[in-house]
DOVEX-548133 format. One record per residue: residue in one letter; z, y, x of N, C-alpha, C, O in turn; residue number from 1. Coordinates in nm, 3 decimals. Layout:
N
<rec rest="A" n_Z="Z" n_Y="Y" n_X="X" ca_Z="Z" ca_Y="Y" ca_X="X" c_Z="Z" c_Y="Y" c_X="X" o_Z="Z" o_Y="Y" o_X="X" nr="NUM"/>
...
END
This chain:
64
<rec rest="M" n_Z="0.059" n_Y="-0.354" n_X="-0.757" ca_Z="0.171" ca_Y="-0.433" ca_X="-0.695" c_Z="0.119" c_Y="-0.573" c_X="-0.743" o_Z="0.157" o_Y="-0.664" o_X="-0.669" nr="1"/>
<rec rest="L" n_Z="0.044" n_Y="-0.611" n_X="-0.845" ca_Z="-0.040" ca_Y="-0.747" ca_X="-0.860" c_Z="-0.021" c_Y="-0.785" c_X="-0.693" o_Z="0.057" o_Y="-0.845" o_X="-0.620" nr="2"/>
<rec rest="K" n_Z="-0.121" n_Y="-0.724" n_X="-0.687" ca_Z="-0.217" ca_Y="-0.739" ca_X="-0.511" c_Z="-0.095" c_Y="-0.760" c_X="-0.401" o_Z="-0.123" o_Y="-0.820" o_X="-0.297" nr="3"/>
<rec rest="L" n_Z="0.019" n_Y="-0.718" n_X="-0.417" ca_Z="0.139" ca_Y="-0.710" ca_X="-0.343" c_Z="0.219" c_Y="-0.857" c_X="-0.378" o_Z="0.320" o_Y="-0.888" o_X="-0.315" nr="4"/>
<rec rest="V" n_Z="0.178" n_Y="-0.920" n_X="-0.456" ca_Z="0.240" ca_Y="-1.037" ca_X="-0.520" c_Z="0.122" c_Y="-1.134" c_X="-0.472" o_Z="0.160" o_Y="-1.248" o_X="-0.443" nr="5"/>
<rec rest="A" n_Z="0.010" n_Y="-1.112" n_X="-0.462" ca_Z="-0.070" ca_Y="-1.193" ca_X="-0.432" c_Z="-0.077" c_Y="-1.226" c_X="-0.297" o_Z="-0.130" o_Y="-1.325" o_X="-0.246" nr="6"/>
<rec rest="Q" n_Z="-0.028" n_Y="-1.149" n_X="-0.251" ca_Z="0.001" ca_Y="-1.156" ca_X="-0.077" c_Z="0.079" c_Y="-1.220" c_X="-0.020" o_Z="0.060" o_Y="-1.231" o_X="0.101" nr="7"/>
<rec rest="G" n_Z="0.189" n_Y="-1.283" n_X="-0.076" ca_Z="0.259" ca_Y="-1.366" ca_X="-0.082" c_Z="0.432" c_Y="-1.229" c_X="-0.071" o_Z="0.536" o_Y="-1.260" o_X="-0.013" nr="8"/>
<rec rest="L" n_Z="0.415" n_Y="-1.133" n_X="-0.123" ca_Z="0.516" ca_Y="-1.048" ca_X="-0.068" c_Z="0.668" c_Y="-1.094" c_X="-0.179" o_Z="0.657" o_Y="-1.121" o_X="-0.298" nr="9"/>
<rec rest="S" n_Z="0.771" n_Y="-1.091" n_X="-0.118" ca_Z="0.872" ca_Y="-1.103" ca_X="-0.245" c_Z="0.914" c_Y="-0.959" c_X="-0.266" o_Z="0.880" o_Y="-0.858" o_X="-0.205" nr="10"/>
<rec rest="N" n_Z="0.999" n_Y="-0.978" n_X="-0.373" ca_Z="1.015" ca_Y="-0.875" ca_X="-0.458" c_Z="1.105" c_Y="-0.768" c_X="-0.370" o_Z="1.111" o_Y="-0.653" o_X="-0.413" nr="11"/>
<rec rest="Q" n_Z="1.174" n_Y="-0.800" n_X="-0.249" ca_Z="1.239" ca_Y="-0.717" ca_X="-0.185" c_Z="1.151" c_Y="-0.627" c_X="-0.109" o_Z="1.172" o_Y="-0.510" o_X="-0.079" nr="12"/>
<rec rest="N" n_Z="0.999" n_Y="-0.737" n_X="-0.069" ca_Z="0.938" ca_Y="-0.639" ca_X="0.085" c_Z="0.874" c_Y="-0.546" c_X="-0.010" o_Z="0.854" o_Y="-0.433" o_X="0.033" nr="13"/>
<rec rest="I" n_Z="0.824" n_Y="-0.586" n_X="-0.180" ca_Z="0.775" ca_Y="-0.512" ca_X="-0.240" c_Z="0.841" c_Y="-0.398" c_X="-0.247" o_Z="0.795" o_Y="-0.284" o_X="-0.244" nr="14"/>
<rec rest="A" n_Z="0.962" n_Y="-0.437" n_X="-0.256" ca_Z="1.005" ca_Y="-0.262" ca_X="-0.306" c_Z="1.042" c_Y="-0.160" c_X="-0.179" o_Z="1.055" o_Y="-0.038" o_X="-0.186" nr="15"/>
<rec rest="D" n_Z="1.056" n_Y="-0.249" n_X="-0.052" ca_Z="1.054" ca_Y="-0.171" ca_X="0.080" c_Z="0.892" c_Y="-0.104" c_X="0.095" o_Z="0.873" o_Y="0.002" o_X="0.154" nr="16"/>
<rec rest="E" n_Z="0.781" n_Y="-0.186" n_X="0.031" ca_Z="0.663" ca_Y="-0.104" ca_X="0.069" c_Z="0.648" c_Y="0.011" c_X="-0.070" o_Z="0.570" o_Y="0.107" o_X="-0.066" nr="17"/>
<rec rest="L" n_Z="0.706" n_Y="-0.008" n_X="-0.148" ca_Z="0.676" ca_Y="0.091" ca_X="-0.270" c_Z="0.818" c_Y="0.173" c_X="-0.281" o_Z="0.830" o_Y="0.239" o_X="-0.385" nr="18"/>
<rec rest="V" n_Z="0.900" n_Y="0.176" n_X="-0.212" ca_Z="1.022" ca_Y="0.250" ca_X="-0.182" c_Z="1.082" c_Y="0.277" c_X="-0.351" o_Z="1.114" o_Y="0.376" o_X="-0.417" nr="19"/>
<rec rest="V" n_Z="1.078" n_Y="0.174" n_X="-0.368" ca_Z="1.144" ca_Y="0.144" ca_X="-0.510" c_Z="1.298" c_Y="0.053" c_X="-0.502" o_Z="1.340" o_Y="0.007" o_X="-0.396" nr="20"/>
<rec rest="S" n_Z="1.372" n_Y="0.038" n_X="-0.636" ca_Z="1.448" ca_Y="-0.102" ca_X="-0.607" c_Z="1.354" c_Y="-0.260" c_X="-0.618" o_Z="1.236" o_Y="-0.282" o_X="-0.642" nr="21"/>
<rec rest="E" n_Z="1.462" n_Y="-0.344" n_X="-0.590" ca_Z="1.396" ca_Y="-0.476" ca_X="-0.592" c_Z="1.393" c_Y="-0.528" c_X="-0.770" o_Z="1.305" o_Y="-0.585" o_X="-0.835" nr="22"/>
<rec rest="R" n_Z="1.524" n_Y="-0.480" n_X="-0.803" ca_Z="1.543" ca_Y="-0.512" ca_X="-0.942" c_Z="1.409" c_Y="-0.381" c_X="-1.017" o_Z="1.371" o_Y="-0.425" o_X="-1.125" nr="23"/>
<rec rest="T" n_Z="1.357" n_Y="-0.281" n_X="-0.991" ca_Z="1.217" ca_Y="-0.233" ca_X="-1.056" c_Z="1.107" c_Y="-0.316" c_X="-1.032" o_Z="1.013" o_Y="-0.306" o_X="-1.111" nr="24"/>
<rec rest="V" n_Z="1.097" n_Y="-0.394" n_X="-0.943" ca_Z="0.981" ca_Y="-0.412" ca_X="-0.897" c_Z="0.997" c_Y="-0.588" c_X="-0.968" o_Z="0.897" o_Y="-0.650" o_X="-1.005" nr="25"/>
<rec rest="G" n_Z="1.090" n_Y="-0.627" n_X="-0.974" ca_Z="1.112" ca_Y="-0.805" ca_X="-1.046" c_Z="1.090" c_Y="-0.781" c_X="-1.228" o_Z="1.040" o_Y="-0.853" o_X="-1.315" nr="26"/>
<rec rest="K" n_Z="1.149" n_Y="-0.653" n_X="-1.230" ca_Z="1.076" ca_Y="-0.610" ca_X="-1.397" c_Z="0.938" c_Y="-0.554" c_X="-1.413" o_Z="0.892" o_Y="-0.556" o_X="-1.527" nr="27"/>
<rec rest="H" n_Z="0.881" n_Y="-0.515" n_X="-1.338" ca_Z="0.718" ca_Y="-0.518" ca_X="-1.312" c_Z="0.666" c_Y="-0.634" c_X="-1.328" o_Z="0.589" o_Y="-0.669" o_X="-1.418" nr="28"/>
<rec rest="V" n_Z="0.714" n_Y="-0.707" n_X="-1.228" ca_Z="0.663" ca_Y="-0.848" ca_X="-1.175" c_Z="0.622" c_Y="-0.901" c_X="-1.337" o_Z="0.509" o_Y="-0.922" o_X="-1.381" nr="29"/>
<rec rest="G" n_Z="0.769" n_Y="-0.916" n_X="-1.415" ca_Z="0.806" ca_Y="-0.990" ca_X="-1.531" c_Z="0.708" c_Y="-0.957" c_X="-1.645" o_Z="0.666" o_Y="-1.035" o_X="-1.732" nr="30"/>
<rec rest="N" n_Z="0.677" n_Y="-0.812" n_X="-1.626" ca_Z="0.597" ca_Y="-0.732" ca_X="-1.769" c_Z="0.471" c_Y="-0.780" c_X="-1.731" o_Z="0.398" o_Y="-0.821" o_X="-1.821" nr="31"/>
<rec rest="I" n_Z="0.424" n_Y="-0.786" n_X="-1.593" ca_Z="0.295" ca_Y="-0.828" ca_X="-1.548" c_Z="0.247" c_Y="-0.984" c_X="-1.589" o_Z="0.139" o_Y="-1.010" o_X="-1.640" nr="32"/>
<rec rest="L" n_Z="0.353" n_Y="-1.082" n_X="-1.554" ca_Z="0.327" ca_Y="-1.200" ca_X="-1.596" c_Z="0.302" c_Y="-1.206" c_X="-1.755" o_Z="0.203" o_Y="-1.262" o_X="-1.803" nr="33"/>
<rec rest="E" n_Z="0.407" n_Y="-1.139" n_X="-1.838" ca_Z="0.419" ca_Y="-1.131" ca_X="-1.974" c_Z="0.321" c_Y="-1.123" c_X="-2.046" o_Z="0.287" o_Y="-1.198" o_X="-2.138" nr="34"/>
<rec rest="K" n_Z="0.233" n_Y="-0.961" n_X="-1.978" ca_Z="0.092" ca_Y="-0.929" ca_X="-2.077" c_Z="0.001" c_Y="-1.015" c_X="-2.021" o_Z="-0.104" o_Y="-1.029" o_X="-2.084" nr="35"/>
<rec rest="L" n_Z="0.016" n_Y="-1.087" n_X="-1.900" ca_Z="-0.115" ca_Y="-1.155" ca_X="-1.879" c_Z="-0.094" c_Y="-1.307" c_X="-1.881" o_Z="-0.162" o_Y="-1.391" o_X="-1.823" nr="36"/>
<rec rest="H" n_Z="0.043" n_Y="-1.330" n_X="-1.982" ca_Z="0.030" ca_Y="-1.489" ca_X="-2.011" c_Z="0.026" c_Y="-1.582" c_X="-1.896" o_Z="-0.024" o_Y="-1.695" o_X="-1.889" nr="37"/>
<rec rest="L" n_Z="0.094" n_Y="-1.505" n_X="-1.798" ca_Z="0.124" ca_Y="-1.638" ca_X="-1.680" c_Z="0.243" c_Y="-1.677" c_X="-1.642" o_Z="0.329" o_Y="-1.589" o_X="-1.629" nr="38"/>
<rec rest="A" n_Z="0.273" n_Y="-1.799" n_X="-1.618" ca_Z="0.425" ca_Y="-1.856" ca_X="-1.620" c_Z="0.440" c_Y="-1.811" c_X="-1.483" o_Z="0.561" o_Y="-1.831" o_X="-1.475" nr="39"/>
<rec rest="N" n_Z="0.412" n_Y="-1.771" n_X="-1.382" ca_Z="0.488" ca_Y="-1.753" ca_X="-1.240" c_Z="0.378" c_Y="-1.667" c_X="-1.158" o_Z="0.259" o_Y="-1.637" o_X="-1.171" nr="40"/>
<rec rest="R" n_Z="0.487" n_Y="-1.642" n_X="-1.063" ca_Z="0.385" ca_Y="-1.590" ca_X="-0.954" c_Z="0.266" c_Y="-1.631" c_X="-0.890" o_Z="0.170" o_Y="-1.567" o_X="-0.848" nr="41"/>
<rec rest="T" n_Z="0.300" n_Y="-1.784" n_X="-0.890" ca_Z="0.123" ca_Y="-1.822" ca_X="-0.798" c_Z="0.002" c_Y="-1.832" c_X="-0.907" o_Z="-0.119" o_Y="-1.838" o_X="-0.885" nr="42"/>
<rec rest="Q" n_Z="0.057" n_Y="-1.830" n_X="-1.005" ca_Z="-0.041" ca_Y="-1.813" ca_X="-1.148" c_Z="-0.099" c_Y="-1.687" c_X="-1.115" o_Z="-0.221" o_Y="-1.699" o_X="-1.107" nr="43"/>
<rec rest="A" n_Z="-0.052" n_Y="-1.547" n_X="-1.088" ca_Z="-0.053" ca_Y="-1.439" ca_X="-1.074" c_Z="-0.135" c_Y="-1.404" c_X="-0.943" o_Z="-0.245" o_Y="-1.351" o_X="-0.927" nr="44"/>
<rec rest="A" n_Z="-0.072" n_Y="-1.437" n_X="-0.884" ca_Z="-0.153" ca_Y="-1.472" ca_X="-0.678" c_Z="-0.334" c_Y="-1.490" c_X="-0.734" o_Z="-0.427" o_Y="-1.410" o_X="-0.721" nr="45"/>
<rec rest="L" n_Z="-0.331" n_Y="-1.646" n_X="-0.807" ca_Z="-0.455" ca_Y="-1.686" ca_X="-0.847" c_Z="-0.529" c_Y="-1.609" c_X="-0.933" o_Z="-0.648" o_Y="-1.639" o_X="-0.942" nr="46"/>
<rec rest="Y" n_Z="-0.477" n_Y="-1.489" n_X="-1.018" ca_Z="-0.537" ca_Y="-1.452" ca_X="-1.132" c_Z="-0.576" c_Y="-1.328" c_X="-1.026" o_Z="-0.691" o_Y="-1.287" o_X="-1.013" nr="47"/>
<rec rest="A" n_Z="-0.470" n_Y="-1.279" n_X="-0.959" ca_Z="-0.479" ca_Y="-1.151" ca_X="-0.871" c_Z="-0.691" c_Y="-1.204" c_X="-0.776" o_Z="-0.778" o_Y="-1.125" o_X="-0.741" nr="48"/>
<rec rest="L" n_Z="-0.690" n_Y="-1.302" n_X="-0.771" ca_Z="-0.787" ca_Y="-1.323" ca_X="-0.669" c_Z="-0.942" c_Y="-1.369" c_X="-0.729" o_Z="-1.051" o_Y="-1.355" o_X="-0.674" nr="49"/>
<rec rest="R" n_Z="-0.914" n_Y="-1.422" n_X="-0.847" ca_Z="-1.010" ca_Y="-1.432" ca_X="-0.903" c_Z="-1.065" c_Y="-1.344" c_X="-0.995" o_Z="-1.165" o_Y="-1.387" o_X="-1.054" nr="50"/>
<rec rest="E" n_Z="-1.015" n_Y="-1.202" n_X="-1.031" ca_Z="-1.078" ca_Y="-1.083" ca_X="-1.065" c_Z="-1.075" c_Y="-0.995" c_X="-0.918" o_Z="-1.098" o_Y="-0.874" o_X="-0.926" nr="51"/>
<rec rest="G" n_Z="-1.058" n_Y="-1.032" n_X="-0.835" ca_Z="-1.094" ca_Y="-0.954" ca_X="-0.693" c_Z="-1.012" c_Y="-0.843" c_X="-0.643" o_Z="-1.031" o_Y="-0.764" o_X="-0.551" nr="52"/>
<rec rest="L" n_Z="-0.919" n_Y="-0.856" n_X="-0.724" ca_Z="-0.765" ca_Y="-0.776" ca_X="-0.683" c_Z="-0.736" c_Y="-0.764" c_X="-0.543" o_Z="-0.729" o_Y="-0.662" o_X="-0.474" nr="53"/>
<rec rest="S" n_Z="-0.715" n_Y="-0.920" n_X="-0.501" ca_Z="-0.685" ca_Y="-0.951" ca_X="-0.371" c_Z="-0.788" c_Y="-1.061" c_X="-0.330" o_Z="-0.862" o_Y="-1.117" o_X="-0.410" nr="54"/>
<rec rest="T" n_Z="-0.783" n_Y="-1.092" n_X="-0.161" ca_Z="-0.844" ca_Y="-1.150" ca_X="-0.087" c_Z="-0.753" c_Y="-1.227" c_X="-0.027" o_Z="-0.638" o_Y="-1.185" o_X="-0.009" nr="55"/>
<rec rest="L" n_Z="-0.795" n_Y="-1.362" n_X="0.017" ca_Z="-0.723" ca_Y="-1.432" ca_X="0.121" c_Z="-0.708" c_Y="-1.405" c_X="0.250" o_Z="-0.677" o_Y="-1.475" o_X="0.346" nr="56"/>
<rec rest="D" n_Z="-0.741" n_Y="-1.271" n_X="0.236" ca_Z="-0.751" ca_Y="-1.219" ca_X="0.432" c_Z="-0.602" c_Y="-1.165" c_X="0.416" o_Z="-0.542" o_Y="-1.145" o_X="0.310" nr="57"/>
<rec rest="P" n_Z="-0.558" n_Y="-1.145" n_X="0.545" ca_Z="-0.396" ca_Y="-1.072" ca_X="0.535" c_Z="-0.440" c_Y="-0.980" c_X="0.586" o_Z="-0.343" o_Y="-0.909" o_X="0.616" nr="58"/>
<rec rest="K" n_Z="-0.522" n_Y="-0.937" n_X="0.614" ca_Z="-0.564" ca_Y="-0.775" ca_X="0.634" c_Z="-0.587" c_Y="-0.675" c_X="0.542" o_Z="-0.579" o_Y="-0.555" o_X="0.567" nr="59"/>
<rec rest="G" n_Z="-0.628" n_Y="-0.744" n_X="0.392" ca_Z="-0.668" ca_Y="-0.700" ca_X="0.260" c_Z="-0.838" c_Y="-0.698" c_X="0.263" o_Z="-0.901" o_Y="-0.658" o_X="0.165" nr="60"/>
<rec rest="K" n_Z="-0.885" n_Y="-0.733" n_X="0.352" ca_Z="-1.037" ca_Y="-0.710" ca_X="0.375" c_Z="-1.130" c_Y="-0.849" c_X="0.318" o_Z="-1.103" o_Y="-0.969" o_X="0.312" nr="61"/>
<rec rest="E" n_Z="-1.264" n_Y="-0.759" n_X="0.277" ca_Z="-1.318" ca_Y="-0.884" ca_X="0.181" c_Z="-1.395" c_Y="-0.970" c_X="0.277" o_Z="-1.461" o_Y="-0.906" o_X="0.359" nr="62"/>
<rec rest="Q" n_Z="-1.402" n_Y="-1.122" n_X="0.286" ca_Z="-1.434" ca_Y="-1.218" ca_X="0.320" c_Z="-1.580" c_Y="-1.221" c_X="0.363" o_Z="-1.645" o_Y="-1.160" o_X="0.279" nr="63"/>
<rec rest="K" n_Z="-1.653" n_Y="-1.266" n_X="0.454" ca_Z="-1.781" ca_Y="-1.246" ca_X="0.461" c_Z="-1.861" c_Y="-1.408" c_X="0.480" o_Z="-1.984" o_Y="-1.415" o_X="0.488" nr="64"/>
END
């Protein structure tokens, strides 16, 4: 889910992708932010990039 947040997807888009409710996504994103001591989705996206969980490439491929 963090990878999808880092890709800039909204809760609704993530819910559609994972076939869960938007409320479920919101709860999971909130839990991720809390556990990682992050203030918002932007910080979560930066965390995912720093940790190698996501890339800036929209197709999700590693950049060369």
